[in-house]
py3Dmol code that shows the C-alpha trace and the ligand (Angstrom):
import py3Dmol

protein = """\
ATOM      1  CA  MET A   1    -163.688-167.244 -14.228  1.00  0.00           C
ATOM      2  CA  PRO A   2    -161.250-170.107 -13.521  1.00  0.00           C
ATOM      3  CA  PHE A   3    -159.636-170.838 -10.253  1.00  0.00           C
ATOM      4  CA  GLY A   4    -155.810-170.322 -10.296  1.00  0.00           C
ATOM      5  CA  LEU A   5    -153.516-172.903  -9.413  1.00  0.00           C
ATOM      6  CA  ILE A   6    -149.744-172.995  -8.999  1.00  0.00           C
ATOM      7  CA  THR A   7    -148.600-176.695  -9.197  1.00  0.00           C
ATOM      8  CA  ASP A   8    -145.341-178.326 -10.773  1.00  0.00           C
ATOM      9  CA  SER A   9    -143.172-181.221  -9.836  1.00  0.00           C
ATOM     10  CA  VAL A  10    -140.302-178.920  -9.653  1.00  0.00           C
ATOM     11  CA  PHE A  11    -141.293-177.976  -6.213  1.00  0.00           C
ATOM     12  CA  GLN A  12    -140.474-181.659  -5.270  1.00  0.00           C
ATOM     13  CA  GLN A  13    -136.785-180.900  -6.140  1.00  0.00           C
ATOM     14  CA  HIS A  14    -136.485-179.139  -2.807  1.00  0.00           C
ATOM     15  CA  ASP A  15    -134.925-182.203  -1.195  1.00  0.00           C
ATOM     16  CA  THR A  16    -134.948-182.493   2.501  1.00  0.00           C
ATOM     17  CA  GLY A  17    -133.784-186.076   2.653  1.00  0.00           C
ATOM     18  CA  PRO A  18    -135.317-189.366   3.704  1.00  0.00           C
ATOM     19  CA  TYR A  19    -136.191-188.581   7.399  1.00  0.00           C
ATOM     20  CA  HIS A  20    -137.763-185.041   7.148  1.00  0.00           C
ATOM     21  CA  CYS A  21    -141.453-184.500   7.848  1.00  0.00           C
ATOM     22  CA  GLU A  22    -141.360-181.504   5.075  1.00  0.00           C
ATOM     23  CA  THR A  23    -140.682-183.883   2.185  1.00  0.00           C
ATOM     24  CA  ALA A  24    -141.590-183.827  -1.634  1.00  0.00           C
ATOM     25  CA  GLY A  25    -143.958-186.706  -0.849  1.00  0.00           C
ATOM     26  CA  ARG A  26    -146.474-184.046   0.542  1.00  0.00           C
ATOM     27  CA  LEU A  27    -146.703-182.464  -2.844  1.00  0.00           C
ATOM     28  CA  ALA A  28    -146.963-185.923  -4.506  1.00  0.00           C
ATOM     29  CA  ALA A  29    -149.848-186.754  -2.488  1.00  0.00           C
ATOM     30  CA  ILE A  30    -151.796-183.467  -3.147  1.00  0.00           C
ATOM     31  CA  ASP A  31    -150.952-184.092  -6.738  1.00  0.00           C
ATOM     32  CA  GLN A  32    -152.586-187.503  -6.715  1.00  0.00           C
ATOM     33  CA  ALA A  33    -155.657-186.206  -4.902  1.00  0.00           C
ATOM     34  CA  LEU A  34    -156.077-183.085  -7.420  1.00  0.00           C
ATOM     35  CA  ASN A  35    -155.726-185.175 -10.415  1.00  0.00           C
ATOM     36  CA  THR A  36    -158.907-187.313  -9.408  1.00  0.00           C
ATOM     37  CA  TRP A  37    -160.739-184.220  -8.429  1.00  0.00           C
ATOM     38  CA  PRO A  38    -163.461-183.225 -10.889  1.00  0.00           C
ATOM     39  CA  GLY A  39    -163.202-179.468 -10.336  1.00  0.00           C
ATOM     40  CA  LEU A  40    -159.621-179.575 -11.661  1.00  0.00           C
ATOM     41  CA  GLY A  41    -161.252-178.950 -15.178  1.00  0.00           C
ATOM     42  CA  GLN A  42    -162.326-175.370 -13.935  1.00  0.00           C
ATOM     43  CA  ALA A  43    -158.825-174.551 -12.869  1.00  0.00           C
ATOM     44  CA  VAL A  44    -156.110-172.621 -14.831  1.00  0.00           C
ATOM     45  CA  VAL A  45    -152.514-173.735 -13.889  1.00  0.00           C
ATOM     46  CA  LEU A  46    -150.230-170.764 -14.334  1.00  0.00           C
ATOM     47  CA  PRO A  47    -146.691-170.834 -15.484  1.00  0.00           C
ATOM     48  CA  LEU A  48    -143.819-170.547 -13.262  1.00  0.00           C
ATOM     49  CA  ARG A  49    -141.216-167.928 -12.828  1.00  0.00           C
ATOM     50  CA  PRO A  50    -138.504-167.135 -10.255  1.00  0.00           C
ATOM     51  CA  ALA A  51    -138.914-164.130  -7.930  1.00  0.00           C
ATOM     52  CA  SER A  52    -136.180-161.580  -8.827  1.00  0.00           C
ATOM     53  CA  GLU A  53    -133.507-160.222  -6.427  1.00  0.00           C
ATOM     54  CA  GLU A  54    -135.371-157.024  -6.219  1.00  0.00           C
ATOM     55  CA  GLU A  55    -138.523-158.858  -5.208  1.00  0.00           C
ATOM     56  CA  LEU A  56    -136.954-160.806  -2.440  1.00  0.00           C
ATOM     57  CA  LEU A  57    -134.994-157.891  -1.066  1.00  0.00           C
ATOM     58  CA  ARG A  58    -138.233-156.127  -0.294  1.00  0.00           C
ATOM     59  CA  VAL A  59    -138.557-158.288   2.646  1.00  0.00           C
ATOM     60  CA  HIS A  60    -135.412-159.972   3.117  1.00  0.00           C
ATOM     61  CA  GLN A  61    -131.775-158.664   3.889  1.00  0.00           C
ATOM     62  CA  ALA A  62    -129.147-158.912   1.213  1.00  0.00           C
ATOM     63  CA  SER A  63    -127.162-161.184   3.507  1.00  0.00           C
ATOM     64  CA  HIS A  64    -129.834-163.647   3.852  1.00  0.00           C
ATOM     65  CA  LEU A  65    -130.431-163.795   0.060  1.00  0.00           C
ATOM     66  CA  ALA A  66    -126.707-164.321  -0.379  1.00  0.00           C
ATOM     67  CA  ARG A  67    -126.601-167.175   2.096  1.00  0.00           C
ATOM     68  CA  ILE A  68    -129.476-168.962   0.318  1.00  0.00           C
ATOM     69  CA  ALA A  69    -128.097-168.425  -3.032  1.00  0.00           C
ATOM     70  CA  GLY A  70    -124.684-169.742  -1.800  1.00  0.00           C
ATOM     71  CA  THR A  71    -126.305-173.159  -1.157  1.00  0.00           C
ATOM     72  CA  GLN A  72    -126.935-173.637  -4.820  1.00  0.00           C
ATOM     73  CA  GLY A  73    -125.233-176.666  -6.526  1.00  0.00           C
ATOM     74  CA  LYS A  74    -124.128-177.646  -2.778  1.00  0.00           C
ATOM     75  CA  GLY A  75    -126.878-177.953  -0.233  1.00  0.00           C
ATOM     76  CA  ALA A  76    -126.438-176.933   3.466  1.00  0.00           C
ATOM     77  CA  SER A  77    -127.990-177.192   6.754  1.00  0.00           C
ATOM     78  CA  LEU A  78    -129.334-173.748   7.810  1.00  0.00           C
ATOM     79  CA  ASP A  79    -130.529-174.585  11.103  1.00  0.00           C
ATOM     80  CA  PRO A  80    -131.333-177.668  13.316  1.00  0.00           C
ATOM     81  CA  ASP A  81    -134.606-178.146  11.302  1.00  0.00           C
ATOM     82  CA  THR A  82    -133.931-176.459   7.973  1.00  0.00           C
ATOM     83  CA  VAL A  83    -131.964-177.899   5.065  1.00  0.00           C
ATOM     84  CA  ALA A  84    -131.348-176.463   1.422  1.00  0.00           C
ATOM     85  CA  SER A  85    -130.593-179.134  -1.357  1.00  0.00           C
ATOM     86  CA  PRO A  86    -128.569-178.451  -4.365  1.00  0.00           C
ATOM     87  CA  ARG A  87    -131.631-177.079  -6.227  1.00  0.00           C
ATOM     88  CA  SER A  88    -133.524-175.548  -3.033  1.00  0.00           C
ATOM     89  CA  PHE A  89    -132.475-172.007  -3.911  1.00  0.00           C
ATOM     90  CA  GLU A  90    -133.857-172.267  -7.482  1.00  0.00           C
ATOM     91  CA  VAL A  91    -137.066-173.975  -6.118  1.00  0.00           C
ATOM     92  CA  ALA A  92    -137.531-171.414  -3.516  1.00  0.00           C
ATOM     93  CA  CYS A  93    -137.308-168.494  -5.943  1.00  0.00           C
ATOM     94  CA  LEU A  94    -139.670-170.223  -8.079  1.00  0.00           C
ATOM     95  CA  ALA A  95    -142.224-170.490  -5.219  1.00  0.00           C
ATOM     96  CA  ALA A  96    -141.963-166.960  -4.430  1.00  0.00           C
ATOM     97  CA  GLY A  97    -142.131-165.608  -7.872  1.00  0.00           C
ATOM     98  CA  SER A  98    -145.124-167.870  -9.047  1.00  0.00           C
ATOM     99  CA  LEU A  99    -147.064-166.806  -5.935  1.00  0.00           C
ATOM    100  CA  ILE A 100    -146.524-163.184  -6.843  1.00  0.00           C
ATOM    101  CA  ASP A 101    -147.980-163.981 -10.499  1.00  0.00           C
ATOM    102  CA  LEU A 102    -150.949-165.876  -8.938  1.00  0.00           C
ATOM    103  CA  CYS A 103    -151.684-162.706  -7.004  1.00  0.00           C
ATOM    104  CA  ASP A 104    -151.385-160.457  -9.955  1.00  0.00           C
ATOM    105  CA  ALA A 105    -153.607-162.888 -11.902  1.00  0.00           C
ATOM    106  CA  ALA A 106    -156.474-162.475  -9.282  1.00  0.00           C
ATOM    107  CA  LEU A 107    -155.767-158.819  -9.268  1.00  0.00           C
ATOM    108  CA  GLU A 108    -156.347-158.667 -13.017  1.00  0.00           C
ATOM    109  CA  GLU A 109    -159.221-160.893 -12.665  1.00  0.00           C
ATOM    110  CA  GLU A 110    -157.788-163.401 -14.954  1.00  0.00           C
ATOM    111  CA  VAL A 111    -158.537-166.107 -12.148  1.00  0.00           C
ATOM    112  CA  GLN A 112    -160.931-165.895  -9.069  1.00  0.00           C
ATOM    113  CA  HIS A 113    -158.928-166.773  -6.001  1.00  0.00           C
ATOM    114  CA  GLY A 114    -156.130-169.355  -6.258  1.00  0.00           C
ATOM    115  CA  PHE A 115    -153.722-171.771  -4.292  1.00  0.00           C
ATOM    116  CA  ALA A 116    -150.062-171.981  -4.712  1.00  0.00           C
ATOM    117  CA  LEU A 117    -148.926-175.526  -3.983  1.00  0.00           C
ATOM    118  CA  VAL A 118    -145.257-174.629  -3.515  1.00  0.00           C
ATOM    119  CA  ARG A 119    -142.467-175.769  -1.366  1.00  0.00           C
ATOM    120  CA  PRO A 120    -140.487-174.869   0.569  1.00  0.00           C
ATOM    121  CA  PRO A 121    -142.808-173.075   2.773  1.00  0.00           C
ATOM    122  CA  GLY A 122    -142.270-169.558   4.049  1.00  0.00           C
ATOM    123  CA  HIS A 123    -143.911-168.270   7.295  1.00  0.00           C
ATOM    124  CA  HIS A 124    -141.048-168.960   9.561  1.00  0.00           C
ATOM    125  CA  ALA A 125    -138.518-167.124   7.462  1.00  0.00           C
ATOM    126  CA  THR A 126    -137.542-163.755   8.831  1.00  0.00           C
ATOM    127  CA  ALA A 127    -135.814-160.945   6.960  1.00  0.00           C
ATOM    128  CA  SER A 128    -132.530-162.334   8.029  1.00  0.00           C
ATOM    129  CA  ARG A 129    -132.994-165.978   8.835  1.00  0.00           C
ATOM    130  CA  ALA A 130    -134.115-169.330   7.362  1.00  0.00           C
ATOM    131  CA  MET A 131    -135.868-171.447   9.997  1.00  0.00           C
ATOM    132  CA  GLY A 132    -138.657-173.830  10.509  1.00  0.00           C
ATOM    133  CA  PHE A 133    -138.350-175.638   7.059  1.00  0.00           C
ATOM    134  CA  CYS A 134    -138.642-172.046   5.357  1.00  0.00           C
ATOM    135  CA  LEU A 135    -136.178-170.284   3.296  1.00  0.00           C
ATOM    136  CA  PHE A 136    -138.016-167.155   1.827  1.00  0.00           C
ATOM    137  CA  ASN A 137    -141.122-165.834   3.063  1.00  0.00           C
ATOM    138  CA  ASN A 138    -143.279-166.252   0.241  1.00  0.00           C
ATOM    139  CA  VAL A 139    -146.263-164.697   1.475  1.00  0.00           C
ATOM    140  CA  ALA A 140    -144.474-161.657   2.830  1.00  0.00           C
ATOM    141  CA  VAL A 141    -142.828-161.452  -0.691  1.00  0.00           C
ATOM    142  CA  ALA A 142    -146.162-161.563  -2.342  1.00  0.00           C
ATOM    143  CA  ALA A 143    -147.703-158.934   0.240  1.00  0.00           C
ATOM    144  CA  ALA A 144    -144.716-156.509  -0.411  1.00  0.00           C
ATOM    145  CA  HIS A 145    -145.283-156.859  -4.044  1.00  0.00           C
ATOM    146  CA  LEU A 146    -148.764-156.080  -4.000  1.00  0.00           C
ATOM    147  CA  MET A 147    -147.971-152.856  -1.802  1.00  0.00           C
ATOM    148  CA  GLU A 148    -144.995-151.678  -3.569  1.00  0.00           C
ATOM    149  CA  VAL A 149    -145.836-152.491  -7.285  1.00  0.00           C
ATOM    150  CA  ARG A 150    -149.435-152.638  -7.289  1.00  0.00           C
ATOM    151  CA  GLY A 151    -150.199-149.865  -5.029  1.00  0.00           C
ATOM    152  CA  LEU A 152    -152.295-151.674  -2.517  1.00  0.00           C
ATOM    153  CA  GLU A 153    -152.714-150.056   0.722  1.00  0.00           C
ATOM    154  CA  ARG A 154    -154.302-152.738   2.892  1.00  0.00           C
ATOM    155  CA  VAL A 155    -153.433-156.380   2.607  1.00  0.00           C
ATOM    156  CA  LEU A 156    -154.917-159.022   5.102  1.00  0.00           C
ATOM    157  CA  VAL A 157    -152.477-161.994   5.729  1.00  0.00           C
ATOM    158  CA  VAL A 158    -154.336-164.941   7.511  1.00  0.00           C
ATOM    159  CA  ASP A 159    -152.332-167.722   8.929  1.00  0.00           C
ATOM    160  CA  TRP A 160    -154.040-170.819  10.142  1.00  0.00           C
ATOM    161  CA  ASP A 161    -150.856-172.973  10.116  1.00  0.00           C
ATOM    162  CA  VAL A 162    -150.574-174.864  13.567  1.00  0.00           C
ATOM    163  CA  HIS A 163    -147.427-172.892  14.243  1.00  0.00           C
ATOM    164  CA  HIS A 164    -147.220-169.111  14.572  1.00  0.00           C
ATOM    165  CA  GLY A 165    -145.909-167.422  11.637  1.00  0.00           C
ATOM    166  CA  ASN A 166    -143.151-165.523  13.513  1.00  0.00           C
ATOM    167  CA  GLY A 167    -141.424-164.460  10.176  1.00  0.00           C
ATOM    168  CA  THR A 168    -144.531-162.875   8.653  1.00  0.00           C
ATOM    169  CA  GLU A 169    -145.453-161.196  12.094  1.00  0.00           C
ATOM    170  CA  ASP A 170    -141.888-159.811  12.353  1.00  0.00           C
ATOM    171  CA  ILE A 171    -141.647-158.543   8.831  1.00  0.00           C
ATOM    172  CA  PHE A 172    -144.903-156.487   9.154  1.00  0.00           C
ATOM    173  CA  TYR A 173    -144.879-155.708  12.749  1.00  0.00           C
ATOM    174  CA  HIS A 174    -144.508-151.912  12.605  1.00  0.00           C
ATOM    175  CA  ASP A 175    -146.564-151.643   9.192  1.00  0.00           C
ATOM    176  CA  PRO A 176    -150.201-150.815   9.375  1.00  0.00           C
ATOM    177  CA  ARG A 177    -150.790-151.746   5.561  1.00  0.00           C
ATOM    178  CA  VAL A 178    -150.619-155.503   6.653  1.00  0.00           C
ATOM    179  CA  LEU A 179    -153.107-156.991   9.117  1.00  0.00           C
ATOM    180  CA  TYR A 180    -151.568-160.224  10.139  1.00  0.00           C
ATOM    181  CA  PHE A 181    -154.083-162.541  11.735  1.00  0.00           C
ATOM    182  CA  SER A 182    -152.913-166.054  13.207  1.00  0.00           C
ATOM    183  CA  THR A 183    -154.562-168.776  14.917  1.00  0.00           C
ATOM    184  CA  HIS A 184    -151.886-171.133  16.218  1.00  0.00           C
ATOM    185  CA  GLN A 185    -151.450-174.060  18.905  1.00  0.00           C
ATOM    186  CA  TRP A 186    -150.297-172.615  22.160  1.00  0.00           C
ATOM    187  CA  PRO A 187    -147.568-173.341  23.526  1.00  0.00           C
ATOM    188  CA  LEU A 188    -145.786-174.665  20.268  1.00  0.00           C
ATOM    189  CA  TYR A 189    -142.689-173.912  18.172  1.00  0.00           C
ATOM    190  CA  PRO A 190    -141.434-171.492  17.497  1.00  0.00           C
ATOM    191  CA  GLY A 191    -142.858-169.767  20.886  1.00  0.00           C
ATOM    192  CA  THR A 192    -143.995-166.408  19.450  1.00  0.00           C
ATOM    193  CA  GLY A 193    -147.622-165.411  18.834  1.00  0.00           C
ATOM    194  CA  ALA A 194    -148.762-164.445  22.405  1.00  0.00           C
ATOM    195  CA  VAL A 195    -152.213-162.670  22.521  1.00  0.00           C
ATOM    196  CA  GLN A 196    -150.425-159.564  23.792  1.00  0.00           C
ATOM    197  CA  ALA A 197    -148.249-159.151  20.754  1.00  0.00           C
ATOM    198  CA  THR A 198    -150.370-156.827  18.751  1.00  0.00           C
ATOM    199  CA  GLY A 199    -147.979-154.763  16.511  1.00  0.00           C
ATOM    200  CA  ARG A 200    -145.630-151.767  17.206  1.00  0.00           C
ATOM    201  CA  ASP A 201    -145.536-148.149  16.383  1.00  0.00           C
ATOM    202  CA  GLU A 202    -147.848-147.406  13.461  1.00  0.00           C
ATOM    203  CA  GLY A 203    -148.378-151.202  13.361  1.00  0.00           C
ATOM    204  CA  GLU A 204    -149.957-151.275  16.645  1.00  0.00           C
ATOM    205  CA  GLY A 205    -153.318-153.313  16.348  1.00  0.00           C
ATOM    206  CA  PHE A 206    -152.482-154.655  13.072  1.00  0.00           C
ATOM    207  CA  THR A 207    -151.178-157.969  14.420  1.00  0.00           C
ATOM    208  CA  VAL A 208    -153.788-160.085  15.832  1.00  0.00           C
ATOM    209  CA  ASN A 209    -152.937-163.449  17.583  1.00  0.00           C
ATOM    210  CA  VAL A 210    -155.147-166.133  18.505  1.00  0.00           C
ATOM    211  CA  PRO A 211    -153.275-168.720  20.610  1.00  0.00           C
ATOM    212  CA  MET A 212    -155.429-171.925  20.538  1.00  0.00           C
ATOM    213  CA  THR A 213    -155.718-174.658  23.250  1.00  0.00           C
ATOM    214  CA  PRO A 214    -154.459-178.207  22.213  1.00  0.00           C
ATOM    215  CA  GLY A 215    -157.623-180.222  21.366  1.00  0.00           C
ATOM    216  CA  GLN A 216    -159.743-177.250  19.694  1.00  0.00           C
ATOM    217  CA  GLY A 217    -161.055-177.933  16.290  1.00  0.00           C
ATOM    218  CA  ASP A 218    -163.590-176.873  13.798  1.00  0.00           C
ATOM    219  CA  LEU A 219    -165.929-174.897  16.009  1.00  0.00           C
ATOM    220  CA  GLU A 220    -163.313-173.037  17.844  1.00  0.00           C
ATOM    221  CA  TYR A 221    -161.452-172.002  14.670  1.00  0.00           C
ATOM    222  CA  VAL A 222    -164.683-171.089  13.293  1.00  0.00           C
ATOM    223  CA  GLN A 223    -165.418-168.804  15.961  1.00  0.00           C
ATOM    224  CA  ALA A 224    -162.144-167.206  15.853  1.00  0.00           C
ATOM    225  CA  PHE A 225    -162.765-166.398  12.173  1.00  0.00           C
ATOM    226  CA  GLY A 226    -166.320-165.369  12.467  1.00  0.00           C
ATOM    227  CA  GLN A 227    -166.173-163.686  15.809  1.00  0.00           C
ATOM    228  CA  LEU A 228    -162.780-161.858  15.729  1.00  0.00           C
ATOM    229  CA  LEU A 229    -161.340-161.903  12.189  1.00  0.00           C
ATOM    230  CA  ALA A 230    -164.562-161.116  10.446  1.00  0.00           C
ATOM    231  CA  PRO A 231    -165.482-157.897  12.530  1.00  0.00           C
ATOM    232  CA  VAL A 232    -161.737-156.745  12.470  1.00  0.00           C
ATOM    233  CA  THR A 233    -161.646-157.327   8.576  1.00  0.00           C
ATOM    234  CA  ALA A 234    -164.870-155.216   8.038  1.00  0.00           C
ATOM    235  CA  GLN A 235    -163.047-152.378   9.772  1.00  0.00           C
ATOM    236  CA  PHE A 236    -159.776-152.880   8.116  1.00  0.00           C
ATOM    237  CA  LYS A 237    -161.486-153.294   4.468  1.00  0.00           C
ATOM    238  CA  PRO A 238    -158.602-155.465   2.770  1.00  0.00           C
ATOM    239  CA  GLN A 239    -157.777-155.090  -0.771  1.00  0.00           C
ATOM    240  CA  PHE A 240    -156.404-158.552  -1.009  1.00  0.00           C
ATOM    241  CA  ILE A 241    -156.350-161.751   1.233  1.00  0.00           C
ATOM    242  CA  LEU A 242    -153.435-163.880   1.427  1.00  0.00           C
ATOM    243  CA  VAL A 243    -153.527-167.031   3.430  1.00  0.00           C
ATOM    244  CA  SER A 244    -150.594-168.990   4.897  1.00  0.00           C
ATOM    245  CA  ALA A 245    -152.396-172.290   4.587  1.00  0.00           C
ATOM    246  CA  GLY A 246    -150.780-175.062   6.715  1.00  0.00           C
ATOM    247  CA  PHE A 247    -152.735-178.095   7.474  1.00  0.00           C
ATOM    248  CA  ASP A 248    -150.919-179.282  10.461  1.00  0.00           C
ATOM    249  CA  ALA A 249    -153.873-178.216  12.751  1.00  0.00           C
ATOM    250  CA  HIS A 250    -155.705-181.156  11.212  1.00  0.00           C
ATOM    251  CA  ARG A 251    -156.901-183.731  13.518  1.00  0.00           C
ATOM    252  CA  GLU A 252    -154.806-186.357  11.950  1.00  0.00           C
ATOM    253  CA  ASP A 253    -151.498-184.311  11.759  1.00  0.00           C
ATOM    254  CA  PRO A 254    -148.488-185.842  13.668  1.00  0.00           C
ATOM    255  CA  LEU A 255    -146.931-182.366  14.675  1.00  0.00           C
ATOM    256  CA  GLY A 256    -149.965-180.693  15.982  1.00  0.00           C
ATOM    257  CA  SER A 257    -152.684-181.437  18.714  1.00  0.00           C
ATOM    258  CA  MET A 258    -155.468-179.626  17.108  1.00  0.00           C
ATOM    259  CA  MET A 259    -158.732-181.201  15.969  1.00  0.00           C
ATOM    260  CA  ILE A 260    -159.614-179.386  12.450  1.00  0.00           C
ATOM    261  CA  SER A 261    -161.236-181.580   9.902  1.00  0.00           C
ATOM    262  CA  SER A 262    -160.889-181.214   6.234  1.00  0.00           C
ATOM    263  CA  ALA A 263    -164.335-179.917   6.016  1.00  0.00           C
ATOM    264  CA  GLY A 264    -163.480-177.318   8.926  1.00  0.00           C
ATOM    265  CA  PHE A 265    -160.597-175.931   6.715  1.00  0.00           C
ATOM    266  CA  ALA A 266    -163.254-175.624   3.804  1.00  0.00           C
ATOM    267  CA  ALA A 267    -165.647-173.843   6.503  1.00  0.00           C
ATOM    268  CA  LEU A 268    -162.695-171.429   7.255  1.00  0.00           C
ATOM    269  CA  THR A 269    -162.231-170.713   3.508  1.00  0.00           C
ATOM    270  CA  GLN A 270    -165.900-170.037   3.167  1.00  0.00           C
ATOM    271  CA  VAL A 271    -165.495-167.211   5.968  1.00  0.00           C
ATOM    272  CA  LEU A 272    -162.641-165.796   3.923  1.00  0.00           C
ATOM    273  CA  THR A 273    -164.530-165.803   0.427  1.00  0.00           C
ATOM    274  CA  GLY A 274    -167.469-164.127   2.046  1.00  0.00           C
ATOM    275  CA  LEU A 275    -165.161-161.449   3.473  1.00  0.00           C
ATOM    276  CA  ALA A 276    -163.579-161.211   0.123  1.00  0.00           C
ATOM    277  CA  ASP A 277    -166.923-160.786  -1.681  1.00  0.00           C
ATOM    278  CA  GLU A 278    -167.517-158.054   0.325  1.00  0.00           C
ATOM    279  CA  PHE A 279    -164.153-156.158   0.205  1.00  0.00           C
ATOM    280  CA  CYS A 280    -162.078-157.644  -2.510  1.00  0.00           C
ATOM    281  CA  PRO A 281    -163.911-160.177  -4.774  1.00  0.00           C
ATOM    282  CA  GLY A 282    -162.018-163.146  -6.065  1.00  0.00           C
ATOM    283  CA  ARG A 283    -158.774-162.102  -4.224  1.00  0.00           C
ATOM    284  CA  VAL A 284    -158.202-164.867  -1.607  1.00  0.00           C
ATOM    285  CA  VAL A 285    -154.930-166.495  -2.659  1.00  0.00           C
ATOM    286  CA  MET A 286    -153.584-169.348  -0.446  1.00  0.00           C
ATOM    287  CA  ALA A 287    -149.912-170.447   0.118  1.00  0.00           C
ATOM    288  CA  LEU A 288    -149.017-173.844   1.221  1.00  0.00           C
ATOM    289  CA  GLU A 289    -147.307-173.938   4.418  1.00  0.00           C
ATOM    290  CA  GLY A 290    -147.270-177.041   6.686  1.00  0.00           C
ATOM    291  CA  GLY A 291    -149.119-180.482   6.924  1.00  0.00           C
ATOM    292  CA  TYR A 292    -147.583-183.496   7.431  1.00  0.00           C
ATOM    293  CA  ASN A 293    -150.004-186.262   7.425  1.00  0.00           C
ATOM    294  CA  GLN A 294    -150.041-186.644   3.788  1.00  0.00           C
ATOM    295  CA  ALA A 295    -153.500-188.272   3.285  1.00  0.00           C
ATOM    296  CA  ALA A 296    -155.065-185.578   5.352  1.00  0.00           C
ATOM    297  CA  LEU A 297    -153.120-182.682   3.707  1.00  0.00           C
ATOM    298  CA  ALA A 298    -154.300-183.994   0.281  1.00  0.00           C
ATOM    299  CA  ARG A 299    -158.094-184.428   1.396  1.00  0.00           C
ATOM    300  CA  SER A 300    -157.724-180.767   2.992  1.00  0.00           C
ATOM    301  CA  VAL A 301    -156.151-179.068   0.045  1.00  0.00           C
ATOM    302  CA  VAL A 302    -158.998-180.534  -2.274  1.00  0.00           C
ATOM    303  CA  ALA A 303    -161.636-179.310   0.253  1.00  0.00           C
ATOM    304  CA  VAL A 304    -160.357-175.723   0.246  1.00  0.00           C
ATOM    305  CA  CYS A 305    -160.126-175.664  -3.445  1.00  0.00           C
ATOM    306  CA  GLU A 306    -163.741-176.728  -3.652  1.00  0.00           C
ATOM    307  CA  ALA A 307    -164.467-174.001  -0.967  1.00  0.00           C
ATOM    308  CA  LEU A 308    -162.606-171.533  -3.102  1.00  0.00           C
ATOM    309  CA  GLY A 309    -164.993-172.602  -5.949  1.00  0.00           C
ATOM    310  CA  GLY A 310    -168.135-172.265  -3.980  1.00  0.00           C
ATOM    311  CA  ARG A 311    -168.739-175.277  -1.705  1.00  0.00           C
ATOM    312  CA  ARG A 312    -170.468-174.496   1.281  1.00  0.00           C
ATOM    313  CA  GLU A 313    -170.122-175.796   4.935  1.00  0.00           C
ATOM    314  CA  ASP A 314    -173.109-173.960   6.418  1.00  0.00           C
ATOM    315  CA  VAL A 315    -173.581-176.776   9.129  1.00  0.00           C
ATOM    316  CA  ILE A 316    -170.261-176.331  10.651  1.00  0.00           C
ATOM    317  CA  LEU A 317    -170.689-172.341  10.598  1.00  0.00           C
ATOM    318  CA  ASP A 318    -174.120-172.589  12.102  1.00  0.00           C
ATOM    319  CA  GLN A 319    -173.033-174.767  14.867  1.00  0.00           C
ATOM    320  CA  ALA A 320    -170.046-172.804  15.839  1.00  0.00           C
ATOM    321  CA  LEU A 321    -171.954-169.444  15.812  1.00  0.00           C
ATOM    322  CA  ARG A 322    -174.613-171.202  18.011  1.00  0.00           C
ATOM    323  CA  ALA A 323    -172.091-172.420  20.550  1.00  0.00           C
ATOM    324  CA  PRO A 324    -170.718-170.441  23.523  1.00  0.00           C
ATOM    325  CA  LEU A 325    -167.614-168.477  22.654  1.00  0.00           C
ATOM    326  CA  VAL A 326    -164.685-170.527  23.796  1.00  0.00           C
ATOM    327  CA  GLY A 327    -162.023-168.944  26.344  1.00  0.00           C
ATOM    328  CA  SER A 328    -159.189-168.576  23.832  1.00  0.00           C
ATOM    329  CA  VAL A 329    -161.303-166.693  21.159  1.00  0.00           C
ATOM    330  CA  ALA A 330    -162.831-164.524  23.959  1.00  0.00           C
ATOM    331  CA  LYS A 331    -159.510-163.587  25.317  1.00  0.00           C
ATOM    332  CA  ALA A 332    -158.019-162.635  21.969  1.00  0.00           C
ATOM    333  CA  ARG A 333    -161.320-160.564  21.385  1.00  0.00           C
ATOM    334  CA  GLU A 334    -160.689-158.736  24.625  1.00  0.00           C
ATOM    335  CA  THR A 335    -157.074-157.830  23.580  1.00  0.00           C
ATOM    336  CA  ALA A 336    -158.000-156.830  20.089  1.00  0.00           C
ATOM    337  CA  SER A 337    -161.035-154.640  21.454  1.00  0.00           C
ATOM    338  CA  ALA A 338    -158.249-152.061  22.221  1.00  0.00           C
ATOM    339  CA  HIS A 339    -157.824-151.582  18.722  1.00  0.00           C
ATOM    340  CA  TRP A 340    -161.066-152.638  16.860  1.00  0.00           C
ATOM    341  CA  SER A 341    -164.742-152.264  17.693  1.00  0.00           C
ATOM    342  CA  LEU A 342    -165.972-155.607  18.654  1.00  0.00           C
ATOM    343  CA  ASP A 343    -169.408-155.455  20.198  1.00  0.00           C
TER     344      ASP A 343
END
"""
ligand_1 = """\
1
ZN
Zn -146.785 -175.440 10.604
"""
view = py3Dmol.view(width=600, height=400)
view.addModel(protein, "pdb")
view.setStyle({"model": 0}, {"cartoon": {"style": "trace"}})
view.addModel(ligand_1, "xyz")
view.setStyle({"model": 1}, {"stick": {}})
view.zoomTo()
view.show()
């Protein structure tokens, strides 16, 4: 079965100006790397389509949708970090809608796993607000589609971007159908994602935050995935795995202070495909979030695509599982043990 990709130069038409780090050049760098990647031959590039109003309104308030739609043809500054250019609304609709179709393709077994290489990113966008370079919350819109239209009851959202995905957490904070698991540098923008934030009401326990200490890298992240995400996932039994795949926790990234290597991202992907093999084969779908060193971003995306296709990073995984458990992961495990069995 082919691997699914969403990639198109239209996503470079969200124009953030000459001085913004979340720039169209990020996708150009990824394109260049993918075009020389031998595995591209096994991928199928899906057609694009915009998300409908109905699809966006599953997670966003009508006032938010109206505000973003109102930037069409004009552009606007939405918050100190976040801008819309004349075509941003159209491009943002294509990002969310195409991610939905990629998820459907995985669900229908037309593709095995997939990666949506889209902009603008999404995980900071809340129901009511654009922020942190994000207009619509692509991953949340896709998760809502999987539940409301496709009838899934359990969706795992993994967010390894260096920043906490405050928007995604907030949208599903009360919802036990979505398990939101985030590793993020602590402290850092946007300031949410404390280990004690575990969800509320029926959603209590279904938010798992793992604040990471600056300087941590492959081994510590693999521990978070292997020693915490894996046992929680085995109990949650997801029917689909969506990934907010930002690459700003890469050791060469200018915004983050974490030390993940490109191979480390592949190792994390291997943990996820291993979990998918058990609970939802072929259904790991990534959506691009951050990542601001363009060369490192491009290398990491290719490494993750290779891992989705079966490349293995057993050396990193073995080293991490033999090393003593680091404090940040131990603390998150202790908190999560109130809701999940973690012996
Ligand atoms: Zn980020």
